[in-house]
C-alpha positions as CSV (number, residue, x, y, z in Angstrom):
1,X,87.2,92.0,61.9
2,X,83.7,92.2,60.5
3,X,82.6,95.0,62.9
4,X,84.7,98.0,64.0
5,X,83.2,98.1,67.5
6,X,82.7,94.8,69.2
7,X,82.5,96.0,72.8
8,X,78.9,94.9,73.3
9,X,80.0,91.3,72.6
10,X,82.7,91.1,75.2
11,X,80.5,89.2,77.8
12,X,82.4,89.1,81.1
13,X,85.6,90.2,79.4
14,X,87.5,87.0,80.2
15,X,89.6,84.9,77.8
16,X,88.3,81.7,76.3
17,X,89.9,78.3,76.9
18,X,92.4,78.9,74.1
19,X,93.6,82.0,75.9
20,X,92.1,84.4,73.4
21,X,90.5,87.7,74.0
22,X,87.4,88.5,72.0
23,X,89.5,90.6,69.6
24,X,92.0,87.8,69.1
25,X,89.3,85.2,68.6
26,X,87.6,87.4,65.9
27,X,90.9,88.1,64.1
28,X,91.5,84.3,63.8
29,X,87.9,83.4,63.0
30,X,87.3,82.1,59.5
31,X,83.8,82.7,58.3
32,X,84.4,80.5,55.2
33,X,85.0,77.4,57.4
34,X,81.4,76.4,56.7
35,X,79.4,76.9,53.5
36,X,77.4,80.0,54.0
37,X,73.8,80.4,52.6
38,X,72.9,83.5,50.7
39,X,70.1,85.7,52.0
40,X,67.5,87.4,49.9
41,X,64.3,89.4,50.4
42,X,61.1,89.3,48.4
43,X,58.2,91.9,48.7
44,X,54.5,91.3,48.1
45,X,52.9,94.7,47.3
46,X,49.1,94.7,47.3
47,X,46.9,97.5,46.1
48,X,43.2,97.9,47.1
49,X,40.7,99.4,44.8
50,X,37.4,101.0,45.9
51,X,38.5,101.0,49.6
52,X,35.9,103.6,50.5
53,X,33.1,101.1,49.5
54,X,34.5,98.0,51.2
55,X,35.8,97.1,54.6
56,X,39.4,96.0,54.6
57,X,38.6,92.4,55.6
58,X,36.3,92.1,52.5
59,X,39.4,92.3,50.4
60,X,40.4,88.9,51.6
61,X,37.0,87.3,51.7
62,X,37.0,83.5,51.3
63,X,34.6,81.9,48.8
64,X,34.4,78.1,48.6
65,X,31.9,75.6,47.3
66,X,30.5,74.6,44.0
67,X,28.8,77.9,43.4
68,X,32.4,79.3,43.0
69,X,34.2,76.4,41.4
70,X,31.5,75.7,38.8
71,X,31.1,79.3,37.6
72,X,33.4,81.8,35.8
73,X,36.2,82.7,38.3
74,X,35.5,85.7,40.4
75,X,38.0,88.1,42.0
76,X,37.5,86.7,45.5
77,X,39.7,89.5,46.9
78,X,37.3,92.3,45.8
79,X,39.6,94.6,43.9
80,X,42.9,93.4,45.4
81,X,45.8,93.6,43.1
82,X,49.4,92.4,43.4
83,X,52.6,94.0,41.9
84,X,54.7,91.5,40.0
85,X,57.9,91.8,37.9
86,X,59.0,89.7,35.0
87,X,62.5,88.2,35.4
88,X,65.2,89.4,33.1
89,X,67.7,86.7,33.8
90,X,68.1,83.0,34.9
91,X,66.7,81.3,36.9
92,X,63.0,81.4,35.8
93,X,63.8,83.8,33.0
94,X,60.7,85.4,31.5
95,X,58.5,84.2,34.4
96,X,56.7,86.6,36.7
97,X,57.9,87.0,40.3
98,X,57.7,89.2,43.4
99,X,60.2,92.0,43.4
100,X,63.3,91.2,45.5
101,X,67.0,90.4,45.5
102,X,70.1,89.7,47.5
103,X,70.9,91.3,50.9
104,X,74.2,93.1,51.1
105,X,76.7,92.0,53.7
106,X,76.2,95.0,55.9
107,X,72.6,95.7,55.2
108,X,69.6,95.1,57.5
109,X,66.8,93.0,56.0
110,X,64.1,95.7,56.0
111,X,66.6,98.2,54.3
112,X,67.3,95.5,51.7
113,X,63.6,95.0,51.0
114,X,63.0,98.8,50.6
115,X,66.1,99.1,48.3
116,X,65.1,96.1,46.1
117,X,61.5,97.3,45.8
118,X,62.7,100.7,44.7
119,X,65.3,99.4,42.2
120,X,62.9,96.9,40.5
121,X,59.6,98.8,40.6
122,X,60.3,102.4,41.6
123,X,58.0,102.1,44.6
124,X,59.4,104.0,47.6
125,X,58.3,105.2,51.1
126,X,55.9,102.3,51.9
127,X,55.5,100.5,55.3
128,X,56.8,96.9,55.0
129,X,55.9,94.1,57.4
130,X,58.0,91.0,57.7
131,X,55.8,87.9,57.1
132,X,58.0,84.8,57.1
133,X,61.1,82.9,55.8
134,X,61.4,80.4,53.0
135,X,64.4,78.1,53.3
136,X,64.1,74.8,51.5
137,X,67.5,73.9,50.3
138,X,66.4,73.2,46.8
139,X,64.3,76.3,46.3
140,X,67.1,78.0,44.1
141,X,69.5,76.3,41.7
142,X,72.2,78.9,42.1
143,X,73.1,78.2,45.7
144,X,71.6,77.7,49.1
145,X,69.3,80.8,49.2
146,X,67.1,81.7,52.2
147,X,64.6,84.4,51.6
148,X,62.6,86.6,53.9
149,X,59.2,87.8,52.7
150,X,57.9,91.3,53.4
151,X,54.5,92.7,52.4
152,X,52.5,95.9,52.3
153,X,49.0,97.0,51.4
154,X,48.5,100.3,49.6
155,X,45.3,102.3,49.6
156,X,46.3,104.5,46.7
157,X,47.9,104.3,43.3
158,X,51.7,104.6,43.0
159,X,53.7,105.0,39.9
160,X,55.5,101.8,38.8
161,X,58.4,101.3,36.5
162,X,60.6,98.2,35.8
163,X,64.3,98.5,36.6
164,X,67.4,96.5,37.5
165,X,66.7,92.8,37.2
166,X,63.1,93.4,36.2
167,X,62.3,93.3,32.5
168,X,58.7,94.4,33.1
169,X,56.4,95.3,36.0
170,X,52.7,95.4,36.4
171,X,49.6,95.0,38.6
172,X,47.7,91.7,38.6
173,X,44.2,91.0,39.8
174,X,44.3,88.4,42.6
175,X,41.9,85.4,42.5
176,X,42.3,83.1,45.5
177,X,40.2,80.1,46.7
178,X,40.8,77.7,49.6
179,X,38.8,74.5,49.4
180,X,38.6,72.1,52.4
181,X,39.9,68.6,51.6
182,X,38.0,67.1,54.6
183,X,34.4,67.5,55.8
184,X,32.3,66.9,58.8
185,X,33.6,67.2,62.3
186,X,36.8,65.3,61.8
187,X,39.7,67.1,63.5
188,X,37.5,69.5,65.5
189,X,37.9,69.8,69.3
190,X,34.5,68.1,69.7
191,X,35.4,65.1,67.6
192,X,38.9,64.6,69.0
193,X,38.2,65.3,72.6
194,X,40.7,68.1,72.7
195,X,39.6,71.2,74.7
196,X,39.3,74.4,72.8
197,X,42.3,76.8,73.4
198,X,41.1,79.8,75.5
199,X,42.2,83.3,74.7
200,X,43.0,82.6,71.0
201,X,42.4,85.5,68.7
202,X,40.2,85.2,65.6
203,X,43.2,85.8,63.3
204,X,45.3,83.2,65.0
205,X,42.5,80.6,64.8
206,X,41.7,81.3,61.2
207,X,45.3,81.3,60.2
208,X,46.0,78.0,62.0
209,X,43.0,75.9,60.8
210,X,41.7,74.8,57.5
211,X,39.1,76.7,55.6
212,X,36.2,75.0,57.3
213,X,37.7,75.3,60.8
214,X,39.0,71.7,60.8
215,X,42.4,70.2,61.2
216,X,43.9,68.3,58.2
217,X,44.5,70.0,54.8
218,X,43.0,72.3,52.3
219,X,43.6,72.9,48.6
220,X,44.6,76.4,47.6
221,X,44.1,77.8,44.1
222,X,45.7,81.1,42.9
223,X,45.2,83.0,39.7
224,X,46.8,86.3,38.8
225,X,45.5,88.2,35.8
226,X,46.7,91.3,33.9
227,X,43.8,91.6,31.5
228,X,45.2,94.6,29.6
229,X,48.3,92.5,28.7
230,X,46.4,89.2,28.3
231,X,48.5,87.5,31.0
232,X,47.1,84.7,33.3
233,X,49.3,83.0,35.9
234,X,48.0,80.0,37.9
235,X,49.1,77.9,40.8
236,X,47.7,75.2,43.0
237,X,49.0,74.0,46.4
238,X,48.0,71.8,49.3
239,X,48.1,73.3,52.8
240,X,48.6,70.7,55.6
241,X,48.1,71.6,59.3
242,X,49.9,70.1,62.3
243,X,50.5,70.8,66.0
244,X,48.1,72.3,68.5
245,X,47.8,75.5,70.5
246,X,50.8,77.9,70.2
247,X,52.6,75.2,68.1
248,X,49.8,75.1,65.5
249,X,51.3,75.5,62.0
250,X,50.7,74.8,58.4
251,X,52.9,73.8,55.5
252,X,52.2,74.5,51.8
253,X,53.3,72.1,49.0
254,X,53.1,73.1,45.4
255,X,50.9,70.9,43.2
256,X,51.2,72.9,39.9
257,X,52.4,76.3,38.8
258,X,52.3,78.1,35.5
259,X,54.3,81.3,34.8
260,X,55.2,82.2,38.4
261,X,58.9,81.9,39.4
262,X,60.1,79.4,41.9
263,X,58.1,79.2,45.1
264,X,56.7,82.7,44.8
265,X,53.2,81.4,44.3
266,X,53.4,79.7,47.8
267,X,54.5,83.0,49.3
268,X,51.6,84.9,47.7
269,X,49.0,82.3,48.8
270,X,50.4,82.3,52.4
271,X,50.4,86.1,52.8
272,X,46.9,86.4,51.3
273,X,45.7,83.7,53.7
274,X,47.3,85.6,56.6
275,X,45.8,88.9,55.7
276,X,42.4,87.4,55.2
277,X,42.6,85.9,58.7
278,X,43.9,89.1,60.3
279,X,41.2,91.2,58.7
């Protein structure tokens, strides 16, 4: 059996329709009867610079409009940096990615995230928050791989060293912009006749609507720069919104990506969007 102690799964203690006790059922159970996905964890580690001069929300300030797009790019996250590793092996060999890896069979997700972060970057003892799950069937060419994203925000410098599957590790300045793809009042409660949802927090409303407060979609642009190494990574995605109230949700679709492994650019944009809304 997979677990030594199964007493908490006994239910009423009766036998099933095949006349099996729980123990007999588990002994006969074949976990390979169905193809099983693999599980991984990825970790977005942010570092804030000059925290004593800036409120935390300012690290995720949103800048949009021609005054931003038509000028030299600015670090719209006010000193926010992201820890990335360069992949040592296939797939996406040589590309930059979030640290992470496979979850062991008898390992909790958060423990796996802490272990992978330590193995690939040397970072230990940080508070990790679970953000979301990415599970498109074609996101990894090796197998059906479902990943859970964790993130943390550090207020101090930590030593970093590449290890395990990481050929290199380094901090990248984060440049992020979200541009509304619709304008006017289309999609607002006033235009659609929908009542506003009472009791909705500012973070929930900001995270569940487009950049200008409308329903529809926005265009997200991400650039990560390590100036000392001369590395610039870029990605662009469309964020589409659907549903209302507690079922409000958004979905990111990659439009272009350069130098960032797999769907990691989408993960980065999503967690930056969330943190900016949460303040």
